[in-house]
PyMOL commands that place a pseudoatom at each C-alpha (Angstrom):
pseudoatom trace, name=CA, resn=UNK, resi=1, chain=A, elem=C, hetatm=0, pos=[-60.511, -40.644, 25.727]
pseudoatom trace, name=CA, resn=UNK, resi=2, chain=A, elem=C, hetatm=0, pos=[-58.403, -41.082, 29.073]
pseudoatom trace, name=CA, resn=UNK, resi=3, chain=A, elem=C, hetatm=0, pos=[-59.793, -41.598, 32.672]
pseudoatom trace, name=CA, resn=UNK, resi=4, chain=A, elem=C, hetatm=0, pos=[-58.530, -40.401, 35.686]
pseudoatom trace, name=CA, resn=UNK, resi=5, chain=A, elem=C, hetatm=0, pos=[-57.740, -42.566, 38.613]
pseudoatom trace, name=CA, resn=UNK, resi=6, chain=A, elem=C, hetatm=0, pos=[-61.360, -41.304, 40.211]
pseudoatom trace, name=CA, resn=UNK, resi=7, chain=A, elem=C, hetatm=0, pos=[-63.159, -42.769, 37.367]
pseudoatom trace, name=CA, resn=UNK, resi=8, chain=A, elem=C, hetatm=0, pos=[-61.655, -45.502, 37.158]
pseudoatom trace, name=CA, resn=UNK, resi=9, chain=A, elem=C, hetatm=0, pos=[-62.445, -46.559, 40.940]
pseudoatom trace, name=CA, resn=UNK, resi=10, chain=A, elem=C, hetatm=0, pos=[-66.089, -45.035, 40.552]
pseudoatom trace, name=CA, resn=UNK, resi=11, chain=A, elem=C, hetatm=0, pos=[-66.584, -47.108, 37.134]
pseudoatom trace, name=CA, resn=UNK, resi=12, chain=A, elem=C, hetatm=0, pos=[-64.707, -50.298, 39.205]
pseudoatom trace, name=CA, resn=UNK, resi=13, chain=A, elem=C, hetatm=0, pos=[-67.211, -50.233, 42.048]
pseudoatom trace, name=CA, resn=UNK, resi=14, chain=A, elem=C, hetatm=0, pos=[-70.570, -49.911, 39.740]
pseudoatom trace, name=CA, resn=UNK, resi=15, chain=A, elem=C, hetatm=0, pos=[-69.392, -53.274, 37.767]
pseudoatom trace, name=CA, resn=UNK, resi=16, chain=A, elem=C, hetatm=0, pos=[-68.280, -54.933, 41.311]
pseudoatom trace, name=CA, resn=UNK, resi=17, chain=A, elem=C, hetatm=0, pos=[-71.870, -53.942, 42.520]
pseudoatom trace, name=CA, resn=UNK, resi=18, chain=A, elem=C, hetatm=0, pos=[-73.853, -54.984, 39.222]
pseudoatom trace, name=CA, resn=UNK, resi=19, chain=A, elem=C, hetatm=0, pos=[-71.942, -58.708, 39.579]
pseudoatom trace, name=CA, resn=UNK, resi=20, chain=A, elem=C, hetatm=0, pos=[-72.933, -58.688, 42.993]
pseudoatom trace, name=CA, resn=UNK, resi=21, chain=A, elem=C, hetatm=0, pos=[-76.560, -57.723, 41.901]
pseudoatom trace, name=CA, resn=UNK, resi=22, chain=A, elem=C, hetatm=0, pos=[-76.769, -60.427, 39.201]
pseudoatom trace, name=CA, resn=UNK, resi=23, chain=A, elem=C, hetatm=0, pos=[-74.873, -63.675, 41.627]
pseudoatom trace, name=CA, resn=UNK, resi=24, chain=A, elem=C, hetatm=0, pos=[-77.467, -62.427, 44.444]
pseudoatom trace, name=CA, resn=UNK, resi=25, chain=A, elem=C, hetatm=0, pos=[-80.260, -62.914, 42.090]
pseudoatom trace, name=CA, resn=UNK, resi=26, chain=A, elem=C, hetatm=0, pos=[-78.910, -66.009, 41.138]
pseudoatom trace, name=CA, resn=UNK, resi=27, chain=A, elem=C, hetatm=0, pos=[-78.317, -67.025, 44.353]
pseudoatom trace, name=CA, resn=UNK, resi=28, chain=A, elem=C, hetatm=0, pos=[-82.244, -66.476, 45.231]
pseudoatom trace, name=CA, resn=UNK, resi=29, chain=A, elem=C, hetatm=0, pos=[-83.182, -68.240, 41.935]
pseudoatom trace, name=CA, resn=UNK, resi=30, chain=A, elem=C, hetatm=0, pos=[-81.235, -71.567, 43.730]
pseudoatom trace, name=CA, resn=UNK, resi=31, chain=A, elem=C, hetatm=0, pos=[-82.360, -71.071, 47.167]
pseudoatom trace, name=CA, resn=UNK, resi=32, chain=A, elem=C, hetatm=0, pos=[-85.807, -70.591, 45.582]
pseudoatom trace, name=CA, resn=UNK, resi=33, chain=A, elem=C, hetatm=0, pos=[-85.448, -73.939, 43.678]
pseudoatom trace, name=CA, resn=UNK, resi=34, chain=A, elem=C, hetatm=0, pos=[-83.843, -75.815, 46.007]
pseudoatom trace, name=CA, resn=UNK, resi=35, chain=A, elem=C, hetatm=0, pos=[-86.183, -75.633, 49.193]
pseudoatom trace, name=CA, resn=UNK, resi=36, chain=A, elem=C, hetatm=0, pos=[-89.130, -73.372, 48.246]
pseudoatom trace, name=CA, resn=UNK, resi=37, chain=A, elem=C, hetatm=0, pos=[-89.832, -75.405, 44.572]
pseudoatom trace, name=CA, resn=UNK, resi=38, chain=A, elem=C, hetatm=0, pos=[-87.712, -78.742, 44.985]
pseudoatom trace, name=CA, resn=UNK, resi=39, chain=A, elem=C, hetatm=0, pos=[-91.756, -80.513, 46.272]
pseudoatom trace, name=CA, resn=UNK, resi=40, chain=A, elem=C, hetatm=0, pos=[-93.160, -80.061, 43.495]
pseudoatom trace, name=CA, resn=UNK, resi=41, chain=A, elem=C, hetatm=0, pos=[-89.866, -80.984, 41.055]
pseudoatom trace, name=CA, resn=UNK, resi=42, chain=A, elem=C, hetatm=0, pos=[-89.602, -84.065, 42.652]
pseudoatom trace, name=CA, resn=UNK, resi=43, chain=A, elem=C, hetatm=0, pos=[-92.818, -84.269, 42.050]
pseudoatom trace, name=CA, resn=UNK, resi=44, chain=A, elem=C, hetatm=0, pos=[-91.956, -84.029, 38.372]
pseudoatom trace, name=CA, resn=UNK, resi=45, chain=A, elem=C, hetatm=0, pos=[-89.383, -85.972, 38.330]
pseudoatom trace, name=CA, resn=UNK, resi=46, chain=A, elem=C, hetatm=0, pos=[-91.444, -88.613, 39.610]
pseudoatom trace, name=CA, resn=UNK, resi=47, chain=A, elem=C, hetatm=0, pos=[-93.979, -88.875, 37.099]
pseudoatom trace, name=CA, resn=UNK, resi=48, chain=A, elem=C, hetatm=0, pos=[-91.878, -88.489, 34.483]
pseudoatom trace, name=CA, resn=UNK, resi=49, chain=A, elem=C, hetatm=0, pos=[-89.986, -91.504, 35.871]
pseudoatom trace, name=CA, resn=UNK, resi=50, chain=A, elem=C, hetatm=0, pos=[-92.555, -93.811, 37.804]
pseudoatom trace, name=CA, resn=UNK, resi=51, chain=A, elem=C, hetatm=0, pos=[-95.440, -95.655, 35.983]
pseudoatom trace, name=CA, resn=UNK, resi=52, chain=A, elem=C, hetatm=0, pos=[-98.018, -96.011, 38.608]
pseudoatom trace, name=CA, resn=UNK, resi=53, chain=A, elem=C, hetatm=0, pos=[-101.045, -98.923, 38.928]
pseudoatom trace, name=CA, resn=UNK, resi=54, chain=A, elem=C, hetatm=0, pos=[-103.832, -98.316, 41.447]
pseudoatom trace, name=CA, resn=UNK, resi=55, chain=A, elem=C, hetatm=0, pos=[-104.174, -100.705, 44.472]
pseudoatom trace, name=CA, resn=UNK, resi=56, chain=A, elem=C, hetatm=0, pos=[-108.095, -100.541, 44.742]
pseudoatom trace, name=CA, resn=UNK, resi=57, chain=A, elem=C, hetatm=0, pos=[-109.622, -100.018, 48.555]
pseudoatom trace, name=CA, resn=UNK, resi=58, chain=A, elem=C, hetatm=0, pos=[-111.632, -103.030, 49.391]
pseudoatom trace, name=CA, resn=UNK, resi=59, chain=A, elem=C, hetatm=0, pos=[-114.851, -101.411, 50.087]
pseudoatom trace, name=CA, resn=UNK, resi=60, chain=A, elem=C, hetatm=0, pos=[-116.286, -102.296, 54.153]
pseudoatom trace, name=CA, resn=UNK, resi=61, chain=A, elem=C, hetatm=0, pos=[-118.887, -104.820, 54.559]
pseudoatom trace, name=CA, resn=UNK, resi=62, chain=A, elem=C, hetatm=0, pos=[-122.545, -103.630, 55.784]
pseudoatom trace, name=CA, resn=UNK, resi=63, chain=A, elem=C, hetatm=0, pos=[-124.397, -106.351, 57.952]
pseudoatom trace, name=CA, resn=UNK, resi=64, chain=A, elem=C, hetatm=0, pos=[-127.056, -106.443, 60.020]
pseudoatom trace, name=CA, resn=UNK, resi=65, chain=A, elem=C, hetatm=0, pos=[-127.528, -107.100, 64.103]
pseudoatom trace, name=CA, resn=UNK, resi=66, chain=A, elem=C, hetatm=0, pos=[-127.459, -109.920, 63.573]
pseudoatom trace, name=CA, resn=UNK, resi=67, chain=A, elem=C, hetatm=0, pos=[-124.037, -109.727, 61.919]
pseudoatom trace, name=CA, resn=UNK, resi=68, chain=A, elem=C, hetatm=0, pos=[-125.403, -111.533, 58.612]
pseudoatom trace, name=CA, resn=UNK, resi=69, chain=A, elem=C, hetatm=0, pos=[-123.809, -109.428, 55.474]
pseudoatom trace, name=CA, resn=UNK, resi=70, chain=A, elem=C, hetatm=0, pos=[-125.605, -107.845, 53.380]
pseudoatom trace, name=CA, resn=UNK, resi=71, chain=A, elem=C, hetatm=0, pos=[-123.035, -106.239, 51.877]
pseudoatom trace, name=CA, resn=UNK, resi=72, chain=A, elem=C, hetatm=0, pos=[-119.548, -107.585, 50.746]
pseudoatom trace, name=CA, resn=UNK, resi=73, chain=A, elem=C, hetatm=0, pos=[-116.500, -106.734, 48.187]
pseudoatom trace, name=CA, resn=UNK, resi=74, chain=A, elem=C, hetatm=0, pos=[-114.714, -109.229, 46.056]
pseudoatom trace, name=CA, resn=UNK, resi=75, chain=A, elem=C, hetatm=0, pos=[-111.592, -109.434, 45.045]
pseudoatom trace, name=CA, resn=UNK, resi=76, chain=A, elem=C, hetatm=0, pos=[-110.842, -108.476, 41.486]
pseudoatom trace, name=CA, resn=UNK, resi=77, chain=A, elem=C, hetatm=0, pos=[-108.735, -106.944, 38.624]
pseudoatom trace, name=CA, resn=UNK, resi=78, chain=A, elem=C, hetatm=0, pos=[-108.662, -104.560, 36.083]
pseudoatom trace, name=CA, resn=UNK, resi=79, chain=A, elem=C, hetatm=0, pos=[-106.168, -105.030, 33.052]
pseudoatom trace, name=CA, resn=UNK, resi=80, chain=A, elem=C, hetatm=0, pos=[-104.212, -102.605, 31.276]
pseudoatom trace, name=CA, resn=UNK, resi=81, chain=A, elem=C, hetatm=0, pos=[-101.127, -101.923, 28.659]
pseudoatom trace, name=CA, resn=UNK, resi=82, chain=A, elem=C, hetatm=0, pos=[-98.366, -99.769, 28.069]
pseudoatom trace, name=CA, resn=UNK, resi=83, chain=A, elem=C, hetatm=0, pos=[-97.806, -99.702, 24.370]
pseudoatom trace, name=CA, resn=UNK, resi=84, chain=A, elem=C, hetatm=0, pos=[-94.136, -99.386, 24.449]
pseudoatom trace, name=CA, resn=UNK, resi=85, chain=A, elem=C, hetatm=0, pos=[-93.543, -102.110, 26.783]
pseudoatom trace, name=CA, resn=UNK, resi=86, chain=A, elem=C, hetatm=0, pos=[-95.079, -104.394, 24.571]
pseudoatom trace, name=CA, resn=UNK, resi=87, chain=A, elem=C, hetatm=0, pos=[-92.992, -106.701, 22.381]
pseudoatom trace, name=CA, resn=UNK, resi=88, chain=A, elem=C, hetatm=0, pos=[-95.270, -108.660, 19.915]
pseudoatom trace, name=CA, resn=UNK, resi=89, chain=A, elem=C, hetatm=0, pos=[-98.945, -106.542, 19.560]
pseudoatom trace, name=CA, resn=UNK, resi=90, chain=A, elem=C, hetatm=0, pos=[-100.393, -109.106, 17.534]
pseudoatom trace, name=CA, resn=UNK, resi=91, chain=A, elem=C, hetatm=0, pos=[-99.708, -112.246, 19.784]
pseudoatom trace, name=CA, resn=UNK, resi=92, chain=A, elem=C, hetatm=0, pos=[-101.239, -109.434, 23.090]
pseudoatom trace, name=CA, resn=UNK, resi=93, chain=A, elem=C, hetatm=0, pos=[-104.126, -107.971, 20.782]
pseudoatom trace, name=CA, resn=UNK, resi=94, chain=A, elem=C, hetatm=0, pos=[-104.878, -111.968, 19.962]
pseudoatom trace, name=CA, resn=UNK, resi=95, chain=A, elem=C, hetatm=0, pos=[-104.516, -113.598, 22.996]
pseudoatom trace, name=CA, resn=UNK, resi=96, chain=A, elem=C, hetatm=0, pos=[-106.293, -110.773, 25.573]
pseudoatom trace, name=CA, resn=UNK, resi=97, chain=A, elem=C, hetatm=0, pos=[-109.112, -110.566, 23.057]
pseudoatom trace, name=CA, resn=UNK, resi=98, chain=A, elem=C, hetatm=0, pos=[-109.680, -113.958, 23.356]
pseudoatom trace, name=CA, resn=UNK, resi=99, chain=A, elem=C, hetatm=0, pos=[-109.285, -114.041, 26.806]
pseudoatom trace, name=CA, resn=UNK, resi=100, chain=A, elem=C, hetatm=0, pos=[-111.577, -110.871, 27.729]
pseudoatom trace, name=CA, resn=UNK, resi=101, chain=A, elem=C, hetatm=0, pos=[-113.960, -111.519, 24.703]
pseudoatom trace, name=CA, resn=UNK, resi=102, chain=A, elem=C, hetatm=0, pos=[-112.912, -108.160, 23.319]
pseudoatom trace, name=CA, resn=UNK, resi=103, chain=A, elem=C, hetatm=0, pos=[-112.799, -107.105, 19.512]
pseudoatom trace, name=CA, resn=UNK, resi=104, chain=A, elem=C, hetatm=0, pos=[-108.858, -108.411, 18.114]
pseudoatom trace, name=CA, resn=UNK, resi=105, chain=A, elem=C, hetatm=0, pos=[-109.651, -104.712, 16.528]
pseudoatom trace, name=CA, resn=UNK, resi=106, chain=A, elem=C, hetatm=0, pos=[-109.836, -102.853, 19.432]
pseudoatom trace, name=CA, resn=UNK, resi=107, chain=A, elem=C, hetatm=0, pos=[-107.133, -104.196, 21.173]
pseudoatom trace, name=CA, resn=UNK, resi=108, chain=A, elem=C, hetatm=0, pos=[-104.573, -103.720, 18.468]
pseudoatom trace, name=CA, resn=UNK, resi=109, chain=A, elem=C, hetatm=0, pos=[-105.367, -100.268, 18.887]
pseudoatom trace, name=CA, resn=UNK, resi=110, chain=A, elem=C, hetatm=0, pos=[-105.087, -99.848, 22.384]
pseudoatom trace, name=CA, resn=UNK, resi=111, chain=A, elem=C, hetatm=0, pos=[-101.769, -101.859, 22.390]
pseudoatom trace, name=CA, resn=UNK, resi=112, chain=A, elem=C, hetatm=0, pos=[-99.969, -99.771, 19.352]
pseudoatom trace, name=CA, resn=UNK, resi=113, chain=A, elem=C, hetatm=0, pos=[-101.992, -96.505, 20.488]
pseudoatom trace, name=CA, resn=UNK, resi=114, chain=A, elem=C, hetatm=0, pos=[-98.608, -95.220, 22.286]
pseudoatom trace, name=CA, resn=UNK, resi=115, chain=A, elem=C, hetatm=0, pos=[-99.791, -91.095, 22.684]
pseudoatom trace, name=CA, resn=UNK, resi=116, chain=A, elem=C, hetatm=0, pos=[-100.620, -92.304, 25.935]
pseudoatom trace, name=CA, resn=UNK, resi=117, chain=A, elem=C, hetatm=0, pos=[-98.060, -94.263, 28.615]
pseudoatom trace, name=CA, resn=UNK, resi=118, chain=A, elem=C, hetatm=0, pos=[-101.012, -96.796, 29.306]
pseudoatom trace, name=CA, resn=UNK, resi=119, chain=A, elem=C, hetatm=0, pos=[-104.742, -97.566, 28.384]
pseudoatom trace, name=CA, resn=UNK, resi=120, chain=A, elem=C, hetatm=0, pos=[-107.203, -99.411, 30.952]
pseudoatom trace, name=CA, resn=UNK, resi=121, chain=A, elem=C, hetatm=0, pos=[-108.292, -102.705, 28.556]
pseudoatom trace, name=CA, resn=UNK, resi=122, chain=A, elem=C, hetatm=0, pos=[-111.314, -103.810, 31.090]
pseudoatom trace, name=CA, resn=UNK, resi=123, chain=A, elem=C, hetatm=0, pos=[-112.577, -103.300, 34.632]
pseudoatom trace, name=CA, resn=UNK, resi=124, chain=A, elem=C, hetatm=0, pos=[-113.314, -106.131, 37.571]
pseudoatom trace, name=CA, resn=UNK, resi=125, chain=A, elem=C, hetatm=0, pos=[-112.472, -109.084, 36.254]
pseudoatom trace, name=CA, resn=UNK, resi=126, chain=A, elem=C, hetatm=0, pos=[-112.347, -112.648, 37.686]
pseudoatom trace, name=CA, resn=UNK, resi=127, chain=A, elem=C, hetatm=0, pos=[-109.252, -114.076, 39.930]
pseudoatom trace, name=CA, resn=UNK, resi=128, chain=A, elem=C, hetatm=0, pos=[-109.404, -116.986, 37.138]
pseudoatom trace, name=CA, resn=UNK, resi=129, chain=A, elem=C, hetatm=0, pos=[-109.197, -114.741, 34.217]
pseudoatom trace, name=CA, resn=UNK, resi=130, chain=A, elem=C, hetatm=0, pos=[-106.339, -112.668, 35.644]
pseudoatom trace, name=CA, resn=UNK, resi=131, chain=A, elem=C, hetatm=0, pos=[-104.260, -116.467, 36.091]
pseudoatom trace, name=CA, resn=UNK, resi=132, chain=A, elem=C, hetatm=0, pos=[-104.719, -117.087, 32.104]
pseudoatom trace, name=CA, resn=UNK, resi=133, chain=A, elem=C, hetatm=0, pos=[-103.184, -113.880, 31.710]
pseudoatom trace, name=CA, resn=UNK, resi=134, chain=A, elem=C, hetatm=0, pos=[-100.791, -114.385, 34.099]
pseudoatom trace, name=CA, resn=UNK, resi=135, chain=A, elem=C, hetatm=0, pos=[-99.691, -117.342, 32.411]
pseudoatom trace, name=CA, resn=UNK, resi=136, chain=A, elem=C, hetatm=0, pos=[-98.786, -116.138, 28.704]
pseudoatom trace, name=CA, resn=UNK, resi=137, chain=A, elem=C, hetatm=0, pos=[-95.942, -113.641, 30.338]
pseudoatom trace, name=CA, resn=UNK, resi=138, chain=A, elem=C, hetatm=0, pos=[-96.921, -110.949, 28.493]
pseudoatom trace, name=CA, resn=UNK, resi=139, chain=A, elem=C, hetatm=0, pos=[-94.698, -107.955, 27.942]
pseudoatom trace, name=CA, resn=UNK, resi=140, chain=A, elem=C, hetatm=0, pos=[-96.573, -104.434, 28.545]
pseudoatom trace, name=CA, resn=UNK, resi=141, chain=A, elem=C, hetatm=0, pos=[-99.957, -106.142, 29.940]
pseudoatom trace, name=CA, resn=UNK, resi=142, chain=A, elem=C, hetatm=0, pos=[-100.574, -105.227, 33.885]
pseudoatom trace, name=CA, resn=UNK, resi=143, chain=A, elem=C, hetatm=0, pos=[-103.425, -106.256, 36.432]
pseudoatom trace, name=CA, resn=UNK, resi=144, chain=A, elem=C, hetatm=0, pos=[-104.425, -103.883, 38.861]
pseudoatom trace, name=CA, resn=UNK, resi=145, chain=A, elem=C, hetatm=0, pos=[-106.396, -105.261, 41.881]
pseudoatom trace, name=CA, resn=UNK, resi=146, chain=A, elem=C, hetatm=0, pos=[-110.059, -103.933, 42.294]
pseudoatom trace, name=CA, resn=UNK, resi=147, chain=A, elem=C, hetatm=0, pos=[-113.123, -105.386, 44.118]
pseudoatom trace, name=CA, resn=UNK, resi=148, chain=A, elem=C, hetatm=0, pos=[-116.298, -106.119, 42.885]
pseudoatom trace, name=CA, resn=UNK, resi=149, chain=A, elem=C, hetatm=0, pos=[-119.719, -105.275, 45.192]
pseudoatom trace, name=CA, resn=UNK, resi=150, chain=A, elem=C, hetatm=0, pos=[-121.672, -108.028, 45.966]
pseudoatom trace, name=CA, resn=UNK, resi=151, chain=A, elem=C, hetatm=0, pos=[-125.332, -108.331, 47.816]
pseudoatom trace, name=CA, resn=UNK, resi=152, chain=A, elem=C, hetatm=0, pos=[-125.192, -111.816, 49.609]
pseudoatom trace, name=CA, resn=UNK, resi=153, chain=A, elem=C, hetatm=0, pos=[-129.162, -111.977, 50.321]
pseudoatom trace, name=CA, resn=UNK, resi=154, chain=A, elem=C, hetatm=0, pos=[-130.034, -110.439, 47.111]
pseudoatom trace, name=CA, resn=UNK, resi=155, chain=A, elem=C, hetatm=0, pos=[-133.065, -107.868, 46.576]
pseudoatom trace, name=CA, resn=UNK, resi=156, chain=A, elem=C, hetatm=0, pos=[-134.126, -107.856, 50.709]
pseudoatom trace, name=CA, resn=UNK, resi=157, chain=A, elem=C, hetatm=0, pos=[-133.243, -104.552, 51.330]
pseudoatom trace, name=CA, resn=UNK, resi=158, chain=A, elem=C, hetatm=0, pos=[-132.473, -103.269, 47.841]
pseudoatom trace, name=CA, resn=UNK, resi=159, chain=A, elem=C, hetatm=0, pos=[-133.904, -99.822, 47.889]
pseudoatom trace, name=CA, resn=UNK, resi=160, chain=A, elem=C, hetatm=0, pos=[-132.528, -99.313, 51.424]
pseudoatom trace, name=CA, resn=UNK, resi=161, chain=A, elem=C, hetatm=0, pos=[-128.895, -100.961, 51.187]
pseudoatom trace, name=CA, resn=UNK, resi=162, chain=A, elem=C, hetatm=0, pos=[-128.251, -98.382, 47.270]
pseudoatom trace, name=CA, resn=UNK, resi=163, chain=A, elem=C, hetatm=0, pos=[-125.347, -99.558, 45.359]
pseudoatom trace, name=CA, resn=UNK, resi=164, chain=A, elem=C, hetatm=0, pos=[-122.321, -98.788, 44.338]
pseudoatom trace, name=CA, resn=UNK, resi=165, chain=A, elem=C, hetatm=0, pos=[-120.655, -97.532, 41.016]
pseudoatom trace, name=CA, resn=UNK, resi=166, chain=A, elem=C, hetatm=0, pos=[-117.471, -99.599, 39.514]
pseudoatom trace, name=CA, resn=UNK, resi=167, chain=A, elem=C, hetatm=0, pos=[-115.010, -97.082, 41.104]
pseudoatom trace, name=CA, resn=UNK, resi=168, chain=A, elem=C, hetatm=0, pos=[-116.105, -97.706, 44.351]
pseudoatom trace, name=CA, resn=UNK, resi=169, chain=A, elem=C, hetatm=0, pos=[-118.581, -94.685, 45.230]
pseudoatom trace, name=CA, resn=UNK, resi=170, chain=A, elem=C, hetatm=0, pos=[-121.508, -95.130, 47.156]
pseudoatom trace, name=CA, resn=UNK, resi=171, chain=A, elem=C, hetatm=0, pos=[-124.984, -94.209, 45.212]
pseudoatom trace, name=CA, resn=UNK, resi=172, chain=A, elem=C, hetatm=0, pos=[-128.033, -93.699, 46.787]
pseudoatom trace, name=CA, resn=UNK, resi=173, chain=A, elem=C, hetatm=0, pos=[-128.732, -95.668, 50.630]
pseudoatom trace, name=CA, resn=UNK, resi=174, chain=A, elem=C, hetatm=0, pos=[-126.427, -97.011, 52.609]
pseudoatom trace, name=CA, resn=UNK, resi=175, chain=A, elem=C, hetatm=0, pos=[-124.014, -97.303, 50.444]
pseudoatom trace, name=CA, resn=UNK, resi=176, chain=A, elem=C, hetatm=0, pos=[-123.864, -93.653, 50.028]
pseudoatom trace, name=CA, resn=UNK, resi=177, chain=A, elem=C, hetatm=0, pos=[-124.949, -92.371, 53.437]
pseudoatom trace, name=CA, resn=UNK, resi=178, chain=A, elem=C, hetatm=0, pos=[-121.490, -94.374, 54.709]
pseudoatom trace, name=CA, resn=UNK, resi=179, chain=A, elem=C, hetatm=0, pos=[-119.455, -93.967, 52.486]
pseudoatom trace, name=CA, resn=UNK, resi=180, chain=A, elem=C, hetatm=0, pos=[-116.887, -92.358, 53.970]
pseudoatom trace, name=CA, resn=UNK, resi=181, chain=A, elem=C, hetatm=0, pos=[-116.292, -94.927, 56.248]
pseudoatom trace, name=CA, resn=UNK, resi=182, chain=A, elem=C, hetatm=0, pos=[-117.084, -97.541, 53.976]
pseudoatom trace, name=CA, resn=UNK, resi=183, chain=A, elem=C, hetatm=0, pos=[-114.680, -97.246, 50.531]
pseudoatom trace, name=CA, resn=UNK, resi=184, chain=A, elem=C, hetatm=0, pos=[-111.097, -97.264, 52.762]
pseudoatom trace, name=CA, resn=UNK, resi=185, chain=A, elem=C, hetatm=0, pos=[-107.898, -95.329, 50.548]
pseudoatom trace, name=CA, resn=UNK, resi=186, chain=A, elem=C, hetatm=0, pos=[-106.556, -96.827, 47.215]
pseudoatom trace, name=CA, resn=UNK, resi=187, chain=A, elem=C, hetatm=0, pos=[-103.206, -97.731, 47.258]
pseudoatom trace, name=CA, resn=UNK, resi=188, chain=A, elem=C, hetatm=0, pos=[-100.818, -98.017, 43.973]
pseudoatom trace, name=CA, resn=UNK, resi=189, chain=A, elem=C, hetatm=0, pos=[-97.994, -99.447, 43.260]
pseudoatom trace, name=CA, resn=UNK, resi=190, chain=A, elem=C, hetatm=0, pos=[-94.864, -97.509, 41.726]
pseudoatom trace, name=CA, resn=UNK, resi=191, chain=A, elem=C, hetatm=0, pos=[-92.942, -99.039, 38.340]
pseudoatom trace, name=CA, resn=UNK, resi=192, chain=A, elem=C, hetatm=0, pos=[-89.787, -97.383, 37.853]
pseudoatom trace, name=CA, resn=UNK, resi=193, chain=A, elem=C, hetatm=0, pos=[-89.299, -96.781, 34.124]
pseudoatom trace, name=CA, resn=UNK, resi=194, chain=A, elem=C, hetatm=0, pos=[-87.534, -94.678, 31.511]
pseudoatom trace, name=CA, resn=UNK, resi=195, chain=A, elem=C, hetatm=0, pos=[-89.254, -91.653, 29.646]
pseudoatom trace, name=CA, resn=UNK, resi=196, chain=A, elem=C, hetatm=0, pos=[-90.776, -93.744, 27.205]
pseudoatom trace, name=CA, resn=UNK, resi=197, chain=A, elem=C, hetatm=0, pos=[-92.452, -95.681, 29.581]
pseudoatom trace, name=CA, resn=UNK, resi=198, chain=A, elem=C, hetatm=0, pos=[-90.228, -99.183, 29.394]
pseudoatom trace, name=CA, resn=UNK, resi=199, chain=A, elem=C, hetatm=0, pos=[-89.977, -100.550, 32.947]
pseudoatom trace, name=CA, resn=UNK, resi=200, chain=A, elem=C, hetatm=0, pos=[-86.239, -100.966, 34.013]
pseudoatom trace, name=CA, resn=UNK, resi=201, chain=A, elem=C, hetatm=0, pos=[-85.089, -104.324, 35.606]
pseudoatom trace, name=CA, resn=UNK, resi=202, chain=A, elem=C, hetatm=0, pos=[-82.365, -103.043, 37.805]
pseudoatom trace, name=CA, resn=UNK, resi=203, chain=A, elem=C, hetatm=0, pos=[-85.263, -100.246, 39.376]
pseudoatom trace, name=CA, resn=UNK, resi=204, chain=A, elem=C, hetatm=0, pos=[-87.188, -99.953, 42.952]
pseudoatom trace, name=CA, resn=UNK, resi=205, chain=A, elem=C, hetatm=0, pos=[-90.534, -101.044, 42.684]
pseudoatom trace, name=CA, resn=UNK, resi=206, chain=A, elem=C, hetatm=0, pos=[-92.760, -98.719, 46.065]
pseudoatom trace, name=CA, resn=UNK, resi=207, chain=A, elem=C, hetatm=0, pos=[-95.447, -100.814, 47.289]
pseudoatom trace, name=CA, resn=UNK, resi=208, chain=A, elem=C, hetatm=0, pos=[-98.520, -98.141, 49.424]
pseudoatom trace, name=CA, resn=UNK, resi=209, chain=A, elem=C, hetatm=0, pos=[-101.097, -100.882, 50.273]
pseudoatom trace, name=CA, resn=UNK, resi=210, chain=A, elem=C, hetatm=0, pos=[-104.408, -99.971, 50.588]
pseudoatom trace, name=CA, resn=UNK, resi=211, chain=A, elem=C, hetatm=0, pos=[-106.783, -99.118, 53.033]
pseudoatom trace, name=CA, resn=UNK, resi=212, chain=A, elem=C, hetatm=0, pos=[-109.652, -101.408, 54.482]
pseudoatom trace, name=CA, resn=UNK, resi=213, chain=A, elem=C, hetatm=0, pos=[-113.136, -99.882, 54.874]
pseudoatom trace, name=CA, resn=UNK, resi=214, chain=A, elem=C, hetatm=0, pos=[-114.816, -100.144, 57.609]
pseudoatom trace, name=CA, resn=UNK, resi=215, chain=A, elem=C, hetatm=0, pos=[-117.638, -102.106, 58.933]
pseudoatom trace, name=CA, resn=UNK, resi=216, chain=A, elem=C, hetatm=0, pos=[-121.428, -100.947, 58.707]
pseudoatom trace, name=CA, resn=UNK, resi=217, chain=A, elem=C, hetatm=0, pos=[-123.929, -102.398, 61.367]
for i in range(1, 217): cmd.bond("trace and resi %d" % i, "trace and resi %d" % (i + 1))
show_as sticks, trace
zoom trace
């Protein structure tokens, strides 16, 4: 089949228009990814390369008009395990089960269950117990700051005061009514890790402090 000069020019123009359309589509897609999807993609990348530990906010005190404390929060700790970072599962399970008073088999199941990046083992342990765990320097075991609500005056005004859940939410009474100012804002520690969740020794750790709740009078 013979092509005339006019037909060749026409075909060339069609080809160039097609190439221009493809380049326009690709350019638009790149612009969309870089400008509009960038925050979402950065967040997904952060979720893959960082592992977070929550830092619970200290709930604000409740005091009477004379300044006596009727409700306050004392520091405690939660114990987390990251199975992929644990080098000796049997020793880790043995130490933690003895210190925390948990079933050895239950702890062993948690420290060897690699389906999730981390598992919460126990909440609101005292500082003395946390120090025992730290002394063993166990790989893949982390402590997170939490608080426990206490009422120094005991049952005095109990129905009016209400109570809180283990995750720092007010339930009934003043604890619920003023929850929005008592609760505070949780923080977190972001630890750089590889795709398996193993902490990177030379990575930069980010610390986002919690904000304490306000005092209620």
